[in-house]
C-alpha positions as a printed NumPy array, in Angstrom:
array([[ 16.613,  -3.038,  -8.203],
       [ 16.04 ,  -5.764, -11.243],
       [ 12.867,  -3.936, -12.347],
       [ 14.28 ,  -0.224, -12.774],
       [ 17.36 ,  -1.756, -14.898],
       [ 14.945,  -3.91 , -16.766],
       [ 12.52 ,  -0.968, -17.52 ],
       [ 15.471,   1.449, -18.497],
       [ 16.747,  -0.723, -21.163],
       [ 13.504,  -1.498, -22.527],
       [ 12.128,   2.26 , -22.557],
       [ 15.568,   3.311, -24.128],
       [ 15.221,   0.466, -27.058],
       [ 11.586,   1.854, -27.49 ],
       [ 12.535,   5.612, -27.843],
       [ 14.753,   4.814, -30.558],
       [ 12.234,   2.569, -32.403],
       [ 11.407,   4.623, -35.748],
       [  8.576,   2.494, -36.887],
       [  5.249,   3.527, -37.926],
       [  2.573,   2.75 , -35.125],
       [ -0.284,   3.03 , -37.991],
       [  1.497,   0.292, -39.86 ],
       [  2.323,  -1.975, -37.06 ],
       [ -1.566,  -2.07 , -36.036],
       [ -2.65 ,  -2.804, -39.637],
       [ -0.302,  -5.3  , -39.427],
       [ -1.401,  -6.897, -36.056],
       [ -5.019,  -6.638, -37.123],
       [ -4.159,  -8.972, -40.044],
       [ -3.045, -11.615, -38.066],
       [ -5.101, -14.917, -37.965],
       [ -7.855, -15.357, -35.263],
       [ -6.564, -15.682, -31.416],
       [ -6.855, -18.918, -29.587],
       [ -8.68 , -16.995, -26.563],
       [ -6.647, -17.124, -23.898],
       [ -8.92 , -16.043, -21.173],
       [-11.633, -18.068, -22.851],
       [ -9.334, -21.344, -22.186],
       [ -8.819, -20.158, -18.594],
       [-12.58 , -19.687, -17.892],
       [-13.325, -22.802, -19.275],
       [-10.66 , -24.753, -17.606],
       [-11.137, -23.62 , -14.055],
       [-14.293, -24.303, -13.871],
       [-14.056, -27.53 , -11.918],
       [-10.072, -27.206, -11.575],
       [ -7.169, -24.91 , -11.041],
       [ -5.989, -24.18 , -14.479],
       [ -2.251, -23.653, -15.108],
       [ -0.341, -21.383, -17.272],
       [  2.946, -23.104, -17.796],
       [  5.713, -20.709, -18.622],
       [  8.831, -21.085, -20.683],
       [ 11.807, -19.592, -18.757],
       [ 15.486, -20.106, -19.547],
       [ 17.201, -17.852, -17.05 ],
       [ 16.42 , -15.15 , -14.5  ],
       [ 18.173, -12.164, -13.079],
       [ 18.142, -13.31 ,  -9.519],
       [ 19.116, -16.986, -10.054],
       [ 20.763, -17.1  , -13.406],
       [ 20.626, -20.009, -15.793],
       [ 17.643, -22.447, -14.888],
       [ 18.107, -25.262, -17.286],
       [ 20.683, -25.504, -20.105],
       [ 19.946, -26.198, -23.693],
       [ 15.96 , -25.886, -23.738],
       [ 14.26 , -26.281, -26.688],
       [ 11.183, -24.399, -26.511],
       [  8.944, -26.57 , -28.819],
       [  9.81 , -29.785, -26.562],
       [  8.947, -27.791, -23.27 ],
       [  5.532, -26.745, -24.707],
       [  4.492, -30.202, -25.685],
       [  5.585, -31.894, -22.305],
       [  3.406, -28.882, -20.812],
       [  0.552, -29.847, -23.048],
       [  0.742, -33.297, -21.993],
       [  0.664, -32.342, -18.439],
       [ -2.746, -30.517, -19.307],
       [ -1.349, -27.058, -18.764],
       [ -4.17 , -24.695, -20.267],
       [ -2.078, -22.018, -21.714],
       [  1.551, -21.094, -22.26 ],
       [  3.671, -18.028, -21.195],
       [  7.077, -17.406, -23.031],
       [  9.689, -15.104, -21.713],
       [ 10.765, -12.911, -24.959],
       [ 13.233, -10.684, -22.878],
       [ 16.879, -11.556, -24.29 ],
       [ 18.846, -10.045, -21.779],
       [ 17.786, -10.688, -18.73 ],
       [ 15.824, -13.827, -19.238],
       [ 17.355, -15.555, -22.356],
       [ 14.293, -15.693, -24.003],
       [ 13.13 , -14.754, -27.652],
       [ 10.534, -14.012, -30.12 ],
       [ 11.416, -17.417, -31.787],
       [ 10.772, -19.084, -28.464],
       [  7.312, -17.726, -28.611],
       [  6.597, -18.644, -32.168],
       [  8.353, -22.188, -31.437],
       [  6.159, -22.811, -28.6  ],
       [  2.999, -21.921, -30.096],
       [  3.864, -23.721, -33.638],
       [  4.168, -27.024, -31.469],
       [  0.743, -26.997, -29.454],
       [ -2.781, -25.668, -29.839],
       [ -2.396, -23.895, -26.428],
       [ -3.08 , -20.176, -26.437],
       [  0.158, -18.146, -25.472],
       [  1.011, -15.324, -23.489],
       [  4.165, -12.672, -24.659],
       [  5.668, -12.203, -21.065],
       [  7.911,  -9.415, -21.551],
       [  8.35 ,  -5.552, -20.442],
       [  5.678,  -3.986, -22.297],
       [  6.436,  -0.268, -21.991],
       [  5.04 ,   0.905, -25.841],
       [  2.524,   0.372, -28.188],
       [  4.845,  -0.784, -30.446],
       [  5.461,  -3.456, -28.007],
       [  1.427,  -4.161, -27.821],
       [  1.599,  -4.612, -31.822],
       [  4.726,  -6.695, -31.678],
       [  3.246,  -9.337, -29.311],
       [  0.293,  -9.893, -31.764],
       [  2.371,  -9.79 , -34.747],
       [  4.586, -12.646, -33.307],
       [  1.669, -14.528, -32.717],
       [  0.831, -14.343, -29.353],
       [ -2.826, -14.587, -27.902],
       [ -2.084, -12.392, -24.834],
       [  0.159,  -9.7  , -23.81 ],
       [  1.288,  -8.771, -20.269],
       [  0.783,  -5.114, -18.654],
       [  2.915,  -4.777, -15.459],
       [  1.038,  -2.109, -13.351],
       [  4.424,  -1.273, -11.903],
       [  5.965,  -0.597, -14.766],
       [  3.184,   1.701, -16.337],
       [  1.712,   5.027, -15.645],
       [ -1.776,   5.299, -15.72 ],
       [ -2.31 ,   6.653, -18.915],
       [ -0.03 ,   4.169, -20.475],
       [ -1.868,   1.068, -18.746],
       [ -5.069,   2.387, -20.29 ],
       [ -3.857,   3.027, -23.828],
       [ -1.86 ,  -0.139, -23.936],
       [ -5.088,  -1.897, -22.786],
       [ -7.19 ,  -0.353, -25.298],
       [ -4.834,  -1.062, -28.147],
       [ -4.497,  -4.633, -27.156],
       [ -8.257,  -5.322, -27.279],
       [ -8.423,  -3.347, -30.34 ],
       [ -5.943,  -5.601, -32.518],
       [ -7.266,  -8.927, -30.765],
       [ -5.331,  -9.78 , -27.753],
       [ -6.356, -10.84 , -24.33 ],
       [ -4.432,  -8.642, -21.607],
       [ -3.04 , -10.071, -18.287],
       [ -2.776,  -7.037, -16.082],
       [  0.107,  -8.009, -13.272],
       [ -0.129,  -6.361,  -9.897],
       [  1.429,  -6.181,  -6.553],
       [ -0.686,  -4.421,  -4.003],
       [ -4.3  ,  -3.467,  -3.604],
       [ -3.725,   0.154,  -5.081],
       [ -2.22 ,  -1.497,  -8.427],
       [ -5.677,  -3.917,  -8.274],
       [ -7.539,  -0.922,  -8.314],
       [ -5.601,   0.818, -11.132],
       [ -6.164,  -2.52 , -13.344],
       [ -9.959,  -2.471, -12.703],
       [ -9.995,   1.277, -13.666],
       [ -9.077,   0.582, -17.349],
       [-11.354,  -2.411, -17.625],
       [ -9.123,  -5.277, -17.209],
       [-11.012,  -8.635, -17.094],
       [ -7.844, -10.776, -16.163],
       [ -5.945,  -9.461, -13.235],
       [ -2.514, -11.486, -12.303],
       [ -0.986, -11.217,  -8.555],
       [  2.699, -11.334,  -8.67 ],
       [  3.84 , -12.731,  -5.379],
       [  7.453, -12.168,  -6.241],
       [  8.546,  -8.635,  -5.335],
       [  9.766,  -7.215,  -8.539],
       [ 12.349,  -4.541,  -6.594],
       [ 14.177,  -7.472,  -4.654],
       [ 12.724, -10.451,  -6.622],
       [ 11.841, -12.385,  -3.178],
       [  8.901, -14.08 ,  -3.132],
       [  5.95 , -13.845,  -0.468],
       [  3.84 , -16.606,  -0.401],
       [  0.925, -15.104,   1.312],
       [  0.398, -12.197,  -0.915],
       [ -1.901, -13.496,  -3.397],
       [ -3.854, -14.744,  -0.85 ],
       [ -4.375, -11.573,   1.094],
       [ -5.23 ,  -9.797,  -2.154],
       [ -7.675, -12.458,  -3.878],
       [-10.831, -10.472,  -2.163],
       [ -9.798,  -7.173,  -3.677],
       [-10.502,  -8.662,  -7.224],
       [-14.242,  -8.933,  -8.213],
       [-15.876, -12.144,  -9.507],
       [-16.267, -12.125, -13.056],
       [-12.701, -10.845, -13.482],
       [-10.308, -13.916, -14.14 ],
       [ -7.799, -14.223, -11.143],
       [ -4.463, -15.374, -11.682],
       [ -1.59 , -16.286,  -9.028],
       [  1.899, -15.66 , -10.37 ],
       [  5.306, -16.893,  -8.916],
       [  6.039, -18.894,  -5.868],
       [  3.833, -21.774,  -6.502],
       [  6.037, -24.659,  -5.503],
       [  3.771, -27.757,  -5.188],
       [ -0.299, -29.011,  -4.879],
       [ -0.38 , -27.306,  -1.283],
       [  0.322, -24.309,  -2.63 ],
       [ -1.941, -24.638,  -5.581],
       [ -4.872, -25.601,  -3.204],
       [ -4.396, -22.717,  -1.012],
       [ -4.529, -20.524,  -3.937],
       [ -7.558, -22.155,  -5.464],
       [ -9.522, -21.846,  -1.678],
       [ -8.727, -18.037,  -2.006],
       [-10.638, -18.174,  -5.142],
       [ -7.951, -18.102,  -7.94 ],
       [ -8.863, -19.474, -11.406],
       [ -5.24 , -20.172, -12.511],
       [ -1.815, -20.346, -11.453],
       [  1.303, -18.876, -13.384],
       [  4.456, -21.267, -12.904],
       [  7.736, -20.995, -14.287],
       [ 10.868, -21.752, -12.27 ],
       [  9.382, -25.186, -10.787],
       [  8.394, -26.624, -14.332],
       [ 11.617, -25.102, -16.037],
       [ 13.727, -27.051, -13.469],
       [ 11.692, -30.25 , -13.254],
       [ 12.474, -33.673, -14.704],
       [  9.014, -34.419, -15.32 ],
       [  7.125, -30.928, -15.766],
       [  4.01 , -32.886, -17.049],
       [  3.606, -34.485, -13.72 ],
       [  4.189, -31.423, -11.735],
       [  1.335, -29.678, -13.827],
       [ -1.055, -32.572, -13.246],
       [ -0.565, -32.098,  -9.758],
       [ -1.056, -28.495,  -9.506],
       [ -4.521, -28.949, -11.108],
       [ -6.486, -29.472,  -7.991],
       [-10.3  , -29.628,  -8.314],
       [-11.761, -28.264,  -5.254],
       [-14.623, -25.639,  -6.412],
       [-12.845, -22.297,  -6.006],
       [-14.711, -19.859,  -3.691]])
């Protein structure tokens, strides 16, 4: 069970973190203005499917995806392909990412950046803003409802947009209860890491109009993108297929299908 092992590691680290939350909140609030992650997605998805392009070095199930990734170069390639936003893995042990990857990627472009990691404490939320992220990921399956509510509220308070990731209808309801304005549906099972390509389409109707809808994982090509756009999604978050591609800019451009969403 990948998720349980990863969460155990992150929660153990959080329990030993002795930093003062009040100081981190003050530091996070002093960071310069956000680039507006959700605002960019709303704007870019009016006539086309928006693409959140991910920098991901490895995965627990597949190992190393591409050797020698330079985060700044990848970010520029994604921007060339008209990506709307970036997602950067910062988990080191399971995904080979780092805070430095996020900082390098953000410095290389003007795109808003999501910190993709396993947020398990309020300190993690503050860290995302301090390292320069414009958006933080909260995984419903990894958090209790009080944690989800508290982390979401804190993120908004310190200037972060929030992507709440869900895997089923119950988790969508939990996200809505905390006031989520951006909900992702991950088509990858976080227990088995297998992809269900129909999951996002099934769940789209459970996310109200006005909430930004993002389909995550398993987006392979323009056909998948078109299917998700037709189901009502504003954006797709794409990682592995971009990382292993020799021409990620071309792949991103092909995913930006133009059919008006439902």
